[in-house]
Structures are given as structure tokens and as C-alpha cells.
C-alpha positions in Angstrom: 145.5 83.5 159.9 148.9 84.6 158.7 148.4 82.7 155.3 145.2 84.7 154.7 146.8 88.0 156.2 149.9 87.2 153.8 147.1 87.1 150.7 145.9 90.4 151.6 149.1 92.2 152.3 150.8 90.6 149.0 147.9 92.0 146.9 147.8 95.4 148.9 151.9 95.9 148.1 151.3 96.3 144.3 147.7 97.8 144.1 148.8 100.3 146.6 152.2 101.1 145.5 151.0 101.2 141.7 147.9 103.7 142.4 150.2 106.2 144.5 153.0 106.1 141.6 150.3 107.1 139.2 148.6 109.6 141.0 152.0 111.2 141.7 152.2 112.3 138.1 148.6 114.0 138.1 148.5 117.3 137.2 148.0 118.4 141.0 151.5 117.1 141.9 154.7 119.5 141.1 157.3 117.7 138.9 160.0 118.2 141.6 158.0 116.3 144.1 157.0 113.2 142.3 159.0 110.5 143.5 158.8 112.1 147.0 155.0 111.7 147.4 155.4 107.9 146.0 158.0 107.6 149.1 155.6 109.3 151.7 152.7 107.2 150.6 154.5 103.8 150.3 157.4 103.1 152.7 157.4 106.0 154.6 153.9 105.0 155.7 154.7 101.3 155.8 157.5 101.7 158.1 155.5 104.0 160.4 153.3 101.2 161.1 156.1 98.9 161.8 156.9 101.2 164.6 153.1 101.9 165.5 152.8 97.9 165.6 155.7 97.3 167.8 155.1 99.9 170.4 151.4 98.6 170.4 152.1 95.6 172.4 154.6 97.2 174.7 152.0 99.8 176.0 149.0 97.0 176.1 151.8 94.8 178.3 152.1 97.9 180.4 148.7 98.4 180.8 147.8 94.9 181.6 151.1 93.2 183.2 152.5 89.9 183.2 149.6 88.1 184.5 147.0 89.1 182.0 149.1 88.4 178.5 146.1 87.0 176.9 144.5 90.6 176.7 147.8 92.0 175.6 147.9 89.4 172.4 144.2 89.4 171.7 143.9 93.1 171.5 147.4 93.4 169.8 146.0 91.4 166.9 142.4 93.0 167.4 143.6 96.6 166.8 144.9 95.9 163.6 141.3 95.8 162.0 140.8 99.5 163.0 143.4 101.0 160.1 142.2 98.0 157.7 138.7 99.0 158.0 139.1 102.6 157.4 141.2 101.7 154.3 138.5 99.5 153.2 135.5 102.4 153.5 138.1 104.9 151.6 138.9 102.3 148.9 135.0 101.3 148.3 134.7 105.1 146.9 137.9 105.3 145.1 138.1 106.2 141.4 140.8 104.6 139.4 143.8 106.5 138.2 143.7 108.1 134.8 146.8 106.4 133.8 144.8 103.2 134.4 141.8 104.6 132.7 143.9 105.2 129.3 146.5 102.6 129.0 145.5 99.3 131.2 144.8 95.8 129.3 142.1 95.2 131.4 139.7 94.4 128.3 142.1 93.1 126.1 144.7 90.3 125.9 148.2 91.4 127.5 151.0 90.4 124.9 153.4 88.8 127.3 155.7 87.8 125.2 156.4 91.3 123.7 156.5 92.5 127.4 159.1 90.3 128.5 161.5 90.8 125.8 161.2 94.8 126.1 161.2 94.7 130.2 162.9 91.3 131.4 166.4 93.0 132.1 165.0 95.9 134.3 162.6 93.4 136.4 165.5 91.2 136.8 167.5 93.9 137.9 165.1 95.2 140.2 164.1 91.8 141.6 167.7 91.0 142.7 168.0 94.2 144.5 164.8 93.8 146.5 165.8 89.9 147.1 169.1 90.9 148.6 167.6 94.0 150.2 165.3 91.4 152.1 168.1 89.2 152.7 170.1 91.7 154.4 167.2 93.4 156.6 165.0 90.4 157.6 167.7 87.9 158.5 170.1 90.8 160.3 167.2 92.3 162.2 165.9 88.7 163.1 168.8 86.4 163.3 169.8 86.7 167.0 166.3 85.2 168.0 166.3 82.4 165.8 168.1 80.4 167.8 169.3 79.9 171.4 172.9 79.2 170.0 173.0 82.7 168.5 174.1 85.4 171.2 174.8 88.6 169.5 176.2 91.1 172.2 172.4 91.7 172.6 171.4 93.8 169.6 167.6 93.0 170.4 167.8 92.1 174.3 165.2 89.7 175.4 162.5 90.8 177.8 164.4 89.0 180.8 166.0 92.3 180.5 163.1 94.1 182.1 162.9 91.5 184.7 166.7 92.0 185.6 165.5 95.6 186.2 162.6 94.9 188.2 163.9 91.9 190.1 167.5 92.6 190.4 167.8 96.3 191.5 170.8 96.0 193.7 172.9 94.1 191.4 176.4 95.5 191.0 176.7 94.7 187.1 173.8 94.4 184.7 174.0 91.7 182.0 172.4 92.0 178.9 171.5 89.2 177.0 171.9 85.5 176.8 174.0 83.2 178.7 177.1 83.7 177.1 177.1 87.1 176.5 180.2 89.2 176.6 178.6 92.7 177.3 178.5 93.9 180.6 177.6 97.4 182.0 178.6 98.9 185.2 176.4 100.0 187.4 176.9 103.5 187.2 176.0 103.5 183.4 173.0 101.6 184.3 170.2 104.1 183.7 171.1 105.6 180.6 172.6 102.4 178.8 169.7 100.2 179.9 166.9 102.8 179.1 168.7 103.0 175.6 168.5 99.4 175.2 165.2 98.9 176.3 163.7 101.4 174.5 165.6 100.5 171.3 164.9 96.7 171.1 162.7 95.3 168.7 161.7 92.6 170.9 160.2 94.8 173.4 160.0 98.4 172.2 160.3 99.7 168.2 163.8 100.5 167.9 164.8 98.9 164.7 161.1 100.5 163.1 162.0 103.7 164.6 165.3 103.6 163.0 163.5 102.9 160.1 161.5 105.9 159.3 163.9 108.6 159.2 165.7 106.9 156.5 162.5 106.1 154.5 161.4 110.1 154.9 164.8 111.7 154.4 165.5 109.4 151.2 161.7 110.6 150.4 162.9 114.6 150.2 165.9 113.6 148.6 165.2 111.3 145.8 163.8 113.7 143.3 166.9 115.7 143.2 169.3 112.4 143.0 167.1 110.1 141.2 165.9 106.7 142.3 168.6 105.2 140.7 171.8 107.4 142.6 169.5 107.5 145.6 169.5 103.7 145.7 173.2 103.6 145.2 174.2 105.9 147.8 172.1 104.2 150.3 173.5 101.1 149.5 177.4 102.1 149.9 176.2 104.0 153.5 174.6 100.9 154.6 177.7 98.8 153.6 179.9 101.3 155.4 178.2 101.1 158.6 177.8 97.2 158.4 182.0 97.4 158.0 182.2 99.7 160.9 180.4 97.5 163.2 182.4 94.7 162.4 185.6 96.3 162.8 184.9 97.9 165.6 183.4 94.9 167.6 185.9 93.4 170.0 184.3 91.3 173.0 186.4 91.5 176.3 186.2 89.4 179.4 184.5 91.6 182.0 186.2 90.0 185.0 189.4 90.5 183.7 188.8 93.9 183.2 187.2 94.6 186.4 190.4 93.2 188.0 192.7 95.1 186.0 194.7 97.9 187.2 196.3 98.9 184.0 195.0 102.2 183.4 196.3 101.9 179.4 194.2 98.6 179.1 191.2 100.3 180.1 191.8 103.5 178.0 192.1 101.0 174.9 189.1 98.8 175.9 186.9 102.2 175.7 187.2 102.4 171.9 186.0 99.0 172.0 182.1 99.3 170.5 181.5 96.1 172.8 181.7 98.6 175.5 179.4 101.2 174.7 175.8 99.3 173.7 174.3 102.7 173.3 176.4 103.8 170.6 176.3 100.2 168.9 172.8 100.2 169.0 172.5 103.6 167.1 174.9 102.3 164.4 172.8 99.1 164.2 170.0 101.5 163.8 171.5 103.3 161.4 172.3 100.1 159.5 168.6 99.9 158.9 168.1 103.7 158.3 170.2 103.4 155.0 168.3 100.5 154.2 165.2 102.3 154.0 167.0 105.6 152.5 168.3 103.4 149.3 167.0 100.1 148.7 163.8 100.2 150.8 162.8 103.6 149.0 164.0 103.2 145.5 162.7 99.6 145.2 159.4 100.8 145.6 159.8 103.6 143.2 161.6 101.8 140.6 159.3 98.8 140.3 156.2 101.3 140.1 157.1 103.6 137.6 160.0 101.7 135.2 157.3 99.7 133.3 154.1 100.5 131.4 150.5 100.8 133.2 149.3 97.6 131.4 151.4 95.5 133.3 152.7 97.9 136.5 150.7 95.7 138.8 152.4 92.5 137.6 155.6 94.1 137.5 155.5 95.3 141.1 154.2 91.9 142.0 157.2 89.9 140.7 159.8 92.2 142.1 158.1 92.4 145.6 157.8 88.6 145.4 161.4 88.0 144.9 162.0 90.1 148.0 159.9 88.1 150.4 161.8 84.7 149.1 165.1 86.7 150.0 163.7 87.2 153.4 163.1 83.3 153.4 166.4 82.3 152.0 168.2 85.1 154.5 166.6 84.0 157.7 167.6 80.4 157.0 171.1 80.7 155.7 172.3 83.2 158.4 172.2 80.5 161.3 174.7 78.1 159.7 176.8 81.0 158.3 177.4 81.9 162.1 178.3 78.5 162.8 180.7 78.4 159.7 182.6 81.3 161.2 183.2 79.9 164.5 179.8 79.9 166.4 178.3 82.5 168.5 180.9 82.7 171.3 183.6 83.9 168.8 184.3 87.3 167.2 184.3 85.9 163.8 180.9 84.3 164.4 179.3 87.4 166.1 180.8 89.8 163.1 180.9 87.2 159.9 177.3 88.5 159.2 177.4 91.5 158.9 180.6 91.3 156.7 178.9 89.5 154.6 175.7 91.6 154.8 177.9 94.8 153.7 179.5 93.0 151.1 175.6 92.0 149.9 175.2 95.9 149.7 178.1 96.7 147.4 177.0 93.8 144.9 173.4 95.4 145.0 175.0 98.5 144.2 176.9 97.3 141.3 173.9 95.6 139.9 172.0 99.0 140.3 175.1 101.1 139.0 175.0 98.9 135.7 171.5 97.3 135.2 169.0 99.9 136.9 167.7 102.7 134.3 167.4 105.9 135.9 164.0 107.6 135.9 162.9 111.0 134.9 160.2 113.2 136.5 157.7 111.9 133.7 158.5 108.4 133.7 155.1 106.8 133.6 153.8 109.0 130.9 156.8 108.6 128.6 157.2 104.8 129.4 153.2 104.5 128.4 153.9 106.8 125.3 157.1 104.4 124.2 155.5 101.1 125.1 152.4 101.9 122.6 154.7 102.8 119.9 156.8 99.4 120.9 153.2 97.3 120.4 152.1 99.2 117.1 155.5 98.5 115.7 155.1 94.8 116.6 151.5 94.9 115.1 149.5 95.0 118.1 146.2 96.8 118.0 146.4 99.6 120.7 143.1 100.9 120.1 141.7 98.3 122.6 144.0 99.4 125.5 142.1 101.7 128.4 139.1 100.8 130.0 136.1 100.1 127.6 133.3 102.6 126.7 135.6 105.1 128.9 134.9 108.7 127.4 137.4 110.0 129.3 140.2 107.2 128.3 139.7 108.5 124.8 139.7 112.3 125.3 142.8 111.7 127.7 145.0 110.0 124.7 143.9 112.7 122.4 145.0 115.4 124.7 148.1 113.8 125.2 148.9 113.3 121.7 148.0 117.2 121.4 150.0 118.5 123.9 152.9 116.4 122.7 152.6 117.7 119.0 152.4 121.1 120.5 155.4 120.8 122.4 157.4 119.4 119.1 156.3 122.3 117.3 157.3 125.0 119.9 160.7 123.6 120.4 161.3 123.5 116.4 160.4 127.0 116.2 162.9 127.8 118.8 
């Protein structure tokens, strides 16, 4: 089932994103909001779906209870058909974007040698950024549950936290996480902290997913002003900063020694340790993903969908997205050995090492973006298509075959664009 789902989602990634990017440069969209609408239509909608998908099983669990988990998982899967069918019905009546009608190569041979020679560097840069992004996001958000040996200060507590709440209401100290966890909560803080943990935990409720959404939405409203390249770099650097803060402020302590201690200064110093404040740690953990979506999550979609011509846009985007998925696979498998190499899950280095590495990868990705990713303008697609045609004609390729065959719209639009361009040049020359 997951195999066929992957085929469908893998096809939707480039098709939906490319269609949104081409529609964003239509006459009805303001030049100051073109990147914004791509972000809102793609990554923002995507992470909103993540939140709903995480929230739905929890609601069904509350409705049906522990004794009817079969109904929970069946309905969780079945309800996913509803939005899919709605999109299918809409797609059946959807017309192709104007840019596709004018500049596609559906009815002719694509000169891949010429395409690769012109766009291999930009594709490689975007693919590397996406590859690193998915290493970080997929691995860091999942590695506490990859192995029972990994015991990360209850970043994402298991369902047993709920059982503690239900079955042990008189317990004086509340343990969150696995059997070797260093993080304990005093009883007077149980309501605030445990409610925060349960509400913001990806295994029970949609915590990380909820933190994804503001990053994607805020980034969408910023990207037109800063440009995709600089929004990407700023987001990566802020993500690295949060990761370094989590690692630097994380210091586990022996809770029994803390409770026996009468030294007021020791208690005061331990107050500043991040492991004493699970809500603060969870907030920083969420911000790590907020900036991931603000920068790389948003801008890889925009750059991959607009940094190439319409003729190969779907394939260009698909290759970059596929590199990201490879990164997710690599990240999930590489982090458990990294934890062991840092000393194991019962050591400070073992618990903080992955975040040091993830933050370093963010800086590496920012450097790749700075030196190899080209900035986009608000007319990126139109200009890229025009320059691509000129490049092909200079190489002896017959561009009259581009566009959908027998489409009067395609021919008229090409002529209109040429006419507007010439008129604009004449006006500028007079000025």
C-alpha cells in the first residue's frame, strides 16, 4: 500500500508544485506576491496536512478508546480518501497552465544534452540543499523512536505518558520517556508540563507538525521581499542557531541527587539547565523545525519550480525532490550509529551529538545556497523560458515545435509576449 501511495505522492510533488508555480506568474497575480502564492499553495498546505494527519488518529483514539484500535487505524487510513477524491474531481476539469501551452516540449524531443549542460549546476545545488534538509528533518524528528536504545530526553514521549496520567494519578514524580531517561518533573508542575508534552508530541498529537505550519506561512509572506535565496540562507542559519542552543543548554542531572540536595545555589544553577524545563525544550525543538520550513522547506519548492524552463520543469523538480527523499532515507539510518559513536544514549554527547551535526549541516547547506543558488526575480519563469528559447536557437534547435501542437492559444501568446517585450524595449530606449 505504501509503495503505491509513494508513486501517487511522488507524481503529485512535481505536478502540483509546477502547476502552482506557473499559475503564480499569471496576469491575475501581483508581482509582489508571486512567490508567496507558490509557498501557500505547496509547502504551507503540505504541512497543514501533516498536522491534520497527526491530529486525526488522536481524535479517533479519544472517541473509540484503547479497546477499539482497529477502528482507529482503519478510519485513519480511510479518511485520507476524502481529500484525494476531492482533488481528483477538481483535476478532471482543470486546464493546463498558459506557460505549459506555450513552452512545453510535450510533442517534440527534449534535447537533454543541451538542458543538462545549461542547468546541471543549479539542479545540483538545489538537490544538495534538499538532500541535507531531509537528512535533518526526517532523521531528527524520527530518530528517538528508531531504536529502543535511543533515549532523548523525551523529545517525543511515547503513548505510555498517557497511561502514567491515567493509571498513576498519585505519583509524586512524573517520569517522561523511557527507562533510562534523565528528565523528571516535580508534581507541582505536572499539569502544565505534561499537558504541554502530550499536546506537543509527534507520537500522540501533532507537535512538530504544528511548529512546521507557522514557519511555512511566515516564510511565504517574507519570500517576495527577501527573495528565495536569502530567505533560504536566513532560515538555515536560524535553524542552526536553535540547534546549537539546544545542544549547548542541555545538561542532564541526577534527579535523586537534586531532590536530596539542600544547597540552594545548586538548585538555582540547575534551574537554568534545559532538561529542567521540558516545555522550553519542546518549544526550542519545535522552533528547529519552524525555521526548517521557513527556509529550506519553503525555498526548495520555489527554487526547484522556478529555476528552470517550462519544458523540463516537472523533471527538474522531480529530480530535486527525489534527492530529498534519498536524504531522508540516509538520515534515518545514519543517526543511530552516530548516537553510539558519541557515547551512547546515556551520555550527554550521545544525546546532543545529533543536534551538533544537524546544525553543522544547516551551515553547510547555507554555504551551498550562498555560492551556487541563483536568485530569482518576480518574472523568473517568463524570463527563463525566453532565455531558454534563445539558447536552443543558438544551438540550432527548432523552437517552433515547442508548445502544445495545434494550440492557437500557444501561438498567440508567444507572439503577444514578443510584442510586449519589443514595445517595452522601445519605451525604455526613448526614456
